[in-house]
C-alpha positions as CSV (number, residue, x, y, z in Angstrom):
1,M,-18.8,-12.3,22.2
2,K,-21.4,-9.7,20.6
3,T,-20.7,-6.0,20.2
4,L,-23.5,-3.7,19.4
5,I,-22.1,-0.4,17.7
6,K,-24.8,2.2,17.8
7,N,-25.9,5.6,16.3
8,G,-22.6,5.7,14.0
9,R,-22.3,7.2,10.4
10,I,-21.7,4.1,8.4
11,V,-19.7,4.5,5.4
12,T,-19.1,2.0,2.5
13,A,-18.1,2.5,-1.1
14,A,-21.9,3.1,-2.0
15,D,-23.6,4.5,0.8
16,E,-23.5,6.8,3.9
17,Y,-26.0,6.3,6.7
18,V,-26.7,6.1,10.2
19,A,-27.3,3.1,11.7
20,D,-26.7,0.2,14.2
21,L,-24.1,-2.6,13.5
22,L,-24.0,-5.7,15.5
23,I,-21.0,-8.1,15.6
24,D,-21.1,-11.5,16.6
25,G,-17.7,-13.3,17.0
26,E,-15.4,-12.4,14.0
27,K,-18.3,-11.1,11.8
28,I,-20.8,-8.6,11.0
29,V,-24.4,-10.1,11.5
30,L,-26.7,-7.3,11.6
31,I,-27.1,-3.6,10.4
32,G,-30.1,-1.6,10.9
33,A,-31.8,1.1,12.9
34,H,-32.5,0.8,16.8
35,L,-31.1,-2.7,16.8
36,D,-32.1,-4.3,20.2
37,E,-29.4,-3.9,22.8
38,S,-30.4,-7.0,25.3
39,G,-28.4,-9.7,23.3
40,A,-25.4,-7.7,23.2
41,D,-22.4,-8.3,25.7
42,Q,-21.2,-4.7,25.1
43,V,-22.7,-1.6,23.5
44,I,-20.6,1.2,22.0
45,D,-22.2,4.8,21.6
46,A,-20.7,5.8,18.3
47,A,-22.7,9.1,18.0
48,G,-20.9,11.6,16.1
49,L,-18.3,9.1,14.8
50,Y,-18.1,7.5,11.4
51,V,-17.8,3.9,11.0
52,L,-15.6,2.8,8.6
53,P,-14.2,-0.5,7.3
54,G,-11.0,-1.3,8.0
55,G,-8.3,0.2,5.7
56,V,-6.7,-2.3,3.1
57,D,-2.9,-1.5,2.3
58,V,-2.0,-3.5,-0.6
59,H,1.6,-2.4,-0.9
60,T,4.4,-2.7,2.0
61,H,7.5,-4.1,2.6
62,L,8.1,-5.3,6.1
63,A,11.4,-7.2,7.2
64,M,12.7,-6.5,3.8
65,P,16.5,-7.2,3.0
66,W,17.7,-4.5,0.9
67,R,21.6,-4.6,0.1
68,G,22.7,-5.6,3.4
69,V,20.2,-3.9,5.4
70,E,16.5,-4.6,6.3
71,T,13.5,-2.2,6.7
72,C,13.2,-1.5,10.4
73,D,9.5,-2.2,11.0
74,D,9.0,-5.9,11.2
75,F,5.4,-7.8,11.2
76,F,4.8,-6.3,14.9
77,T,6.0,-2.9,14.6
78,G,4.6,-2.3,11.4
79,H,1.4,-3.9,12.3
80,R,1.0,-1.7,15.3
81,A,1.7,1.2,13.2
82,A,-0.8,0.2,10.7
83,A,-3.7,-0.4,13.2
84,F,-3.3,2.8,15.2
85,G,-3.8,4.4,11.6
86,G,-6.8,2.6,10.8
87,T,-5.7,0.0,8.6
88,T,-6.4,-3.7,9.4
89,T,-5.3,-5.8,6.3
90,H,-2.3,-5.2,4.3
91,V,-0.4,-7.4,1.5
92,D,3.3,-7.6,1.9
93,F,5.9,-8.5,-1.1
94,S,7.8,-11.9,-0.7
95,I,10.6,-11.8,-2.8
96,Q,12.2,-14.8,-4.8
97,A,15.6,-15.5,-4.2
98,K,17.7,-15.8,-7.0
99,G,18.0,-19.7,-7.8
100,G,14.7,-20.2,-5.1
101,T,11.2,-21.2,-5.9
102,L,8.1,-18.8,-5.2
103,H,6.8,-21.0,-2.8
104,E,10.1,-20.7,-0.5
105,A,9.7,-17.0,-0.9
106,V,6.1,-17.0,0.4
107,E,7.2,-19.6,3.3
108,T,10.1,-17.1,4.1
109,W,7.6,-14.3,4.7
110,H,5.2,-16.6,6.4
111,A,8.2,-17.2,8.9
112,K,8.7,-13.4,9.1
113,A,4.9,-12.7,10.3
114,N,4.6,-15.8,12.7
115,G,3.9,-14.8,16.1
116,K,4.2,-11.2,15.2
117,A,1.2,-10.3,13.3
118,V,-1.8,-8.1,15.3
119,I,-3.6,-7.3,11.8
120,D,-4.4,-9.5,9.0
121,Y,-2.1,-9.7,6.1
122,S,-1.1,-11.8,2.8
123,F,1.6,-11.8,0.3
124,H,2.3,-10.9,-3.1
125,V,5.6,-12.8,-4.7
126,A,8.0,-11.0,-6.6
127,I,9.5,-12.8,-9.6
128,T,13.4,-12.3,-9.9
129,D,14.4,-15.6,-11.7
130,L,12.0,-17.2,-14.1
131,T,13.1,-20.8,-14.7
132,D,10.8,-23.5,-16.5
133,S,9.7,-24.7,-13.0
134,V,9.5,-21.3,-11.3
135,M,6.8,-20.3,-14.6
136,A,4.9,-23.6,-13.8
137,E,4.8,-22.4,-10.1
138,I,2.5,-19.4,-11.1
139,A,-0.5,-21.5,-12.1
140,E,-0.2,-23.0,-8.7
141,L,0.0,-19.9,-6.6
142,P,-3.8,-19.8,-6.0
143,K,-3.4,-23.0,-4.2
144,I,-1.6,-21.3,-1.3
145,G,-3.9,-18.1,-1.4
146,V,-1.5,-15.9,-3.3
147,T,-3.0,-14.3,-6.5
148,S,-0.7,-12.0,-7.6
149,I,2.8,-11.5,-8.7
150,K,5.3,-8.7,-9.2
151,M,7.9,-8.0,-11.7
152,F,10.4,-5.1,-11.5
153,M,11.4,-3.4,-14.3
154,A,14.0,-1.3,-12.7
155,Y,17.0,-2.4,-10.0
156,K,19.1,-4.0,-12.6
157,D,21.7,-5.1,-9.8
158,S,19.2,-7.0,-7.9
159,L,15.5,-7.4,-8.9
160,Q,15.1,-6.2,-12.4
161,V,13.4,-8.7,-14.8
162,D,13.7,-8.5,-18.9
163,D,11.1,-8.3,-21.1
164,M,11.0,-11.8,-21.8
165,T,10.3,-12.7,-18.1
166,L,7.8,-10.0,-17.8
167,F,5.9,-11.3,-21.0
168,K,6.2,-15.0,-20.2
169,S,5.0,-14.3,-16.6
170,M,2.0,-12.3,-17.8
171,Q,0.9,-15.1,-20.2
172,V,0.9,-17.6,-17.3
173,A,-0.9,-15.1,-14.9
174,A,-3.6,-14.4,-17.4
175,K,-4.7,-17.9,-17.6
176,S,-4.3,-18.8,-13.6
177,G,-6.5,-16.0,-12.4
178,V,-3.3,-14.2,-11.1
179,L,-2.8,-10.3,-11.2
180,S,0.5,-9.2,-12.7
181,L,1.8,-6.1,-10.8
182,V,4.9,-4.0,-12.2
183,H,7.3,-1.5,-10.9
184,A,7.6,0.4,-13.9
185,E,10.6,2.4,-14.5
186,N,13.2,1.8,-17.5
187,G,16.2,0.2,-15.3
188,D,18.3,0.1,-18.1
189,A,18.5,3.7,-19.0
190,I,18.5,4.5,-15.1
191,E,21.7,2.6,-14.6
192,V,23.5,4.7,-17.4
193,L,22.0,8.1,-15.9
194,I,23.1,7.1,-12.5
195,A,26.7,6.3,-13.6
196,E,27.0,9.6,-15.6
197,A,25.6,11.5,-12.3
198,I,28.4,9.7,-9.9
199,T,31.4,10.2,-12.5
200,A,30.3,14.0,-12.9
201,G,30.9,14.1,-9.1
202,N,27.0,14.6,-8.5
203,H,26.2,12.9,-5.2
204,A,23.5,14.4,-3.6
205,P,20.2,13.1,-2.7
206,I,18.4,15.1,-5.5
207,Y,20.3,13.3,-8.0
208,H,18.2,10.3,-7.1
209,A,15.2,12.0,-8.5
210,L,17.1,13.4,-11.5
211,T,18.6,10.3,-12.6
212,R,15.0,8.7,-12.7
213,P,13.0,11.2,-14.6
214,P,9.1,10.5,-15.4
215,E,9.8,9.9,-18.9
216,L,11.2,6.3,-18.0
217,E,8.5,5.7,-15.9
218,T,6.1,6.6,-18.5
219,E,8.0,4.5,-21.2
220,A,8.1,1.6,-18.9
221,T,4.2,1.9,-17.8
222,S,3.2,1.9,-21.8
223,R,5.6,-1.0,-22.5
224,A,4.3,-3.0,-19.6
225,I,0.6,-2.3,-20.8
226,W,1.1,-3.2,-24.6
227,L,2.7,-6.5,-23.4
228,A,0.0,-7.3,-21.2
229,Q,-2.6,-6.7,-24.1
230,V,-0.6,-9.1,-26.3
231,A,-0.2,-11.5,-23.4
232,G,-3.7,-12.4,-23.4
233,D,-5.0,-9.1,-22.2
234,A,-3.3,-10.1,-18.7
235,P,-4.7,-7.9,-16.1
236,L,-2.2,-5.5,-14.9
237,F,-1.7,-3.4,-11.8
238,V,0.7,-0.6,-11.8
239,V,2.2,0.1,-8.4
240,H,3.1,3.6,-7.4
241,C,2.2,5.7,-10.5
242,T,3.6,9.0,-9.9
243,C,3.7,11.2,-13.0
244,E,1.1,12.7,-15.9
245,G,2.8,10.4,-18.5
246,A,2.1,7.3,-16.7
247,L,-1.5,8.1,-15.9
248,A,-2.0,9.0,-19.5
249,A,-0.9,5.5,-20.3
250,V,-3.2,3.9,-18.0
251,S,-6.1,6.3,-19.0
252,A,-5.7,5.5,-22.6
253,A,-5.6,1.7,-22.0
254,R,-8.6,1.8,-19.7
255,L,-10.2,3.3,-22.6
256,R,-9.5,1.0,-24.8
257,G,-11.0,-1.6,-22.6
258,Q,-8.0,-3.2,-21.3
259,H,-7.8,-4.4,-17.9
260,V,-5.4,-2.0,-16.4
261,Y,-5.5,-0.5,-13.0
262,A,-2.8,1.9,-11.3
263,E,-2.2,2.7,-7.6
264,T,-0.6,5.9,-6.3
265,C,1.1,6.2,-2.9
266,T,0.4,9.0,-0.1
267,Q,3.9,10.5,-0.5
268,Y,3.4,11.5,-4.0
269,L,0.4,13.6,-3.3
270,F,2.2,15.6,-0.6
271,F,5.7,16.1,-1.7
272,T,7.8,17.4,-4.8
273,K,11.5,16.3,-5.7
274,D,12.5,19.7,-3.9
275,A,12.3,17.6,-0.7
276,L,15.2,15.9,-1.9
277,N,17.1,19.0,-1.4
278,G,17.3,18.5,2.4
279,T,17.3,21.6,4.3
280,A,19.8,24.5,4.7
281,D,21.2,22.8,8.3
282,D,21.4,19.5,6.9
283,P,21.3,19.0,2.8
284,F,21.2,15.0,3.5
285,D,18.1,15.3,4.9
286,G,16.6,15.2,1.6
287,A,17.7,11.4,1.8
288,K,14.4,10.7,3.8
289,Y,12.4,11.2,0.6
290,I,14.5,8.9,-1.5
291,C,11.9,6.5,-2.7
292,S,11.4,4.8,-6.3
293,P,9.8,6.0,-8.4
294,P,11.0,9.5,-7.1
295,L,8.8,12.3,-5.9
296,R,7.8,14.4,-8.8
297,E,6.4,17.9,-9.5
298,T,3.5,20.0,-8.3
299,S,1.8,19.5,-11.5
300,D,2.3,15.5,-11.2
301,S,0.6,15.9,-7.7
302,A,-2.3,17.6,-8.9
303,A,-2.7,15.2,-11.7
304,L,-2.7,12.3,-9.1
305,W,-5.4,13.8,-7.1
306,R,-7.8,14.6,-10.3
307,A,-7.1,11.0,-10.8
308,L,-8.2,9.8,-7.5
309,R,-11.2,11.4,-8.2
310,T,-12.0,10.3,-11.4
311,G,-11.4,6.7,-11.0
312,D,-8.0,6.4,-13.4
313,I,-6.1,5.5,-10.0
314,T,-7.9,2.4,-8.4
315,S,-6.4,2.8,-4.9
316,L,-4.1,4.5,-2.6
317,S,-1.3,2.4,-0.9
318,T,1.7,3.5,1.1
319,D,4.8,1.4,-0.2
320,H,5.8,1.1,3.4
321,C,9.3,0.9,3.2
322,P,10.9,2.1,6.2
323,F,14.6,2.6,6.7
324,T,16.0,4.6,9.7
325,Y,17.4,8.1,8.9
326,A,20.5,8.0,11.5
327,E,21.7,4.6,10.6
328,Q,20.3,3.0,7.5
329,K,19.7,5.7,5.2
330,A,23.1,7.3,6.5
331,L,24.8,4.7,4.6
332,G,24.4,6.9,1.4
333,R,26.0,10.1,2.7
334,D,28.7,10.0,0.0
335,S,26.6,9.1,-2.6
336,F,22.5,9.2,-3.5
337,A,23.1,5.7,-5.0
338,K,23.8,4.0,-1.6
339,V,20.6,5.5,0.1
340,P,18.4,2.5,0.9
341,N,15.1,3.1,-1.4
342,G,12.1,3.8,0.6
343,A,10.0,5.9,2.6
344,P,7.5,5.1,5.6
345,G,3.8,5.7,5.8
346,I,1.7,2.8,7.0
347,E,0.3,4.9,9.9
348,D,-0.2,8.2,7.9
349,R,-2.3,7.0,4.9
350,L,-5.9,7.2,6.0
351,Y,-5.5,10.6,8.1
352,M,-3.4,12.2,5.4
353,L,-6.3,11.6,2.8
354,W,-9.3,12.3,4.8
355,N,-7.7,15.7,5.9
356,D,-6.7,16.9,2.2
357,G,-9.0,14.7,0.5
358,V,-12.4,14.6,2.1
359,L,-12.1,17.5,4.6
360,S,-11.2,19.9,1.4
361,G,-13.8,18.4,-0.8
362,R,-11.9,16.7,-3.1
363,L,-13.3,13.3,-2.3
364,T,-16.6,12.3,-0.7
365,P,-16.2,10.0,2.3
366,S,-17.7,7.1,0.1
367,R,-14.7,7.6,-2.2
368,F,-12.5,7.7,0.4
369,V,-13.4,4.2,1.4
370,E,-13.3,2.9,-2.2
371,L,-9.7,4.1,-2.6
372,V,-8.3,2.9,0.9
373,A,-10.5,-0.2,1.5
374,T,-13.1,-1.4,-1.0
375,N,-11.1,-1.3,-4.3
376,P,-7.7,-2.8,-2.9
377,A,-10.1,-5.6,-1.2
378,K,-11.7,-6.4,-4.7
379,M,-8.6,-6.1,-6.9
380,F,-6.7,-8.6,-4.6
381,G,-9.4,-11.2,-3.8
382,M,-10.4,-10.4,-0.3
383,Y,-13.8,-9.0,-1.1
384,P,-16.3,-8.8,0.6
385,R,-14.7,-10.4,3.4
386,K,-12.6,-7.4,3.5
387,G,-13.0,-3.7,2.3
388,T,-16.8,-3.2,3.4
389,L,-19.3,-3.2,6.2
390,A,-21.8,-5.8,5.2
391,I,-23.7,-8.7,6.6
392,G,-21.1,-11.7,6.4
393,S,-18.2,-9.5,6.2
394,D,-15.3,-9.8,8.7
395,A,-15.9,-7.2,11.5
396,D,-13.0,-5.1,10.3
397,I,-14.0,-1.8,11.6
398,V,-12.7,1.6,12.5
399,L,-14.8,4.2,14.6
400,W,-13.2,7.3,13.2
401,D,-13.4,10.9,14.4
402,G,-13.4,13.0,11.4
403,A,-12.9,16.4,13.0
404,A,-10.3,15.1,15.7
405,E,-7.2,17.3,15.6
406,H,-3.6,15.8,15.9
407,V,0.0,16.7,15.1
408,V,1.8,14.1,13.3
409,S,5.3,13.5,14.8
410,A,7.8,10.7,14.9
411,A,7.6,11.3,18.5
412,T,4.1,9.7,18.7
413,H,3.9,7.3,15.7
414,H,3.9,3.8,16.4
415,S,6.5,2.5,13.6
416,A,10.0,1.9,14.3
417,I,11.2,4.4,12.0
418,D,13.1,7.5,13.4
419,Y,11.2,10.2,11.2
420,N,7.8,11.0,9.6
421,L,7.7,12.3,6.4
422,F,4.9,14.6,7.5
423,E,6.4,15.9,10.8
424,G,4.5,18.6,12.5
425,R,1.6,18.7,10.2
426,T,-1.7,19.5,11.9
427,V,-4.5,17.1,10.6
428,Q,-8.0,16.2,11.3
429,G,-9.3,12.6,11.3
430,K,-8.3,9.9,13.7
431,P,-9.2,6.3,14.7
432,V,-10.9,6.2,18.1
433,K,-11.4,2.5,18.3
434,V,-10.3,-0.2,15.5
435,F,-11.2,-3.6,15.2
436,V,-10.1,-6.7,13.5
437,R,-12.1,-9.6,13.0
438,G,-14.3,-8.4,15.9
439,Q,-11.5,-8.1,18.3
440,L,-10.7,-4.4,19.5
441,V,-7.0,-3.9,18.6
442,V,-6.8,-0.3,19.2
443,D,-8.8,1.6,21.9
444,G,-7.7,5.4,21.9
445,D,-3.8,5.7,22.6
446,N,-3.6,1.8,23.7
447,L,-2.8,-1.4,21.6
448,M,-5.1,-4.1,22.9
449,A,-3.9,-6.9,20.4
450,E,-1.5,-9.4,21.3
451,K,1.3,-10.4,18.9
452,G,0.2,-13.2,16.7
453,S,-3.2,-12.5,16.7
454,G,-3.3,-11.5,13.1
455,A,-4.3,-14.3,10.4
456,F,-3.2,-15.0,7.1
457,I,-5.8,-14.2,4.5
458,H,-5.9,-16.9,1.7
459,R,-6.9,-14.6,-1.1
460,A,-9.1,-15.6,-4.4
461,S,-8.7,-14.2,-7.8
462,P,-8.8,-10.6,-8.4
463,L,-12.7,-9.0,-8.8
464,L,-11.8,-6.9,-11.6
465,L,-13.2,-3.6,-11.7
């Protein structure tokens, strides 16, 4: 099947120009001006539209268990939402069970995706129990296409690792072509602050933010960075960076020449901790915004926007971790500490960044593509197969109407979550058609993909930026 896309404005991380693009099967085979239509099975006129590489979201949590509940999007509903938002590849977190192996974690997540996927996907693996045999597994992960591990420096009751585990994991990863990721918060201090808040009778959602202050993210970020340097200059990727202090630690490390990278997530650009106060009608509405690290201050959001422009932040992800408000978040009505941690956003990432980034003049279209597609594909071993429009790349393509207005709402989004953080906002920028490996998966308001059509991506070692 050959598909010719004509007259679109092609945008890559390096270039922006009007041209035609030919898809043959799953690959892009030709890009040029005035390509011959005679050999194409179908011709799509993209005049007036941008032609973008499909988005790559490297931080999601689909069908993830958490303290007796599970995120409400599985690998079908989550993929459906991603596709309608212009994301064609994501990397989810498989989590090692205590006493289990890393391979078992990856196999468990494979089972979650099998028969449901409609976009392409891969996995990180989160280490929670580092035995000698598990440490030996780290070096073997690239053989199964997994080239990134994650260590949590928070959630002491379930996921947190100690500094010895963090350091030893980084040492092995550095020698094995594996990228180390950290959730950087000081979990020990947070547990003390949570206990003090509960003892004092402070149970409202806002105390989620007040017991996880930015200083504890800054401290953990700095600690992880220095440990990574001592561990053989282990490449380090700091997930969901939220505050000025953590950004400063990342920037200083990069100036020293250290291989340190950071992402932020969409919610941190648009909301502050004031959202956790809820509404006058329902103060508990603030629970919708409980995620970790928490939302910060206006000054932190401004710093994140600057870092997206300057390059101190490498990519924008979502940390899509959706728990329903009516049932799952409601488990914490009597205490913020019982509210499942996480916020939705897998569908909203591209159009929110386009509207408030590109259309505002903060970002160029090429920088937009770099942040949502090219850099994450490079950092996580998928480039140039993913993340760009080039001959030989997968035909993961978004035909994007940069001026199309639409209202963001839970009534019209495609996730299983029962609320949307951006409810009621009018934004510009929306996919018109979305292709995954040459197959049309979204056409306007219609999902064209079949369950199970998405494929696992066997990733190479990171291409360090």
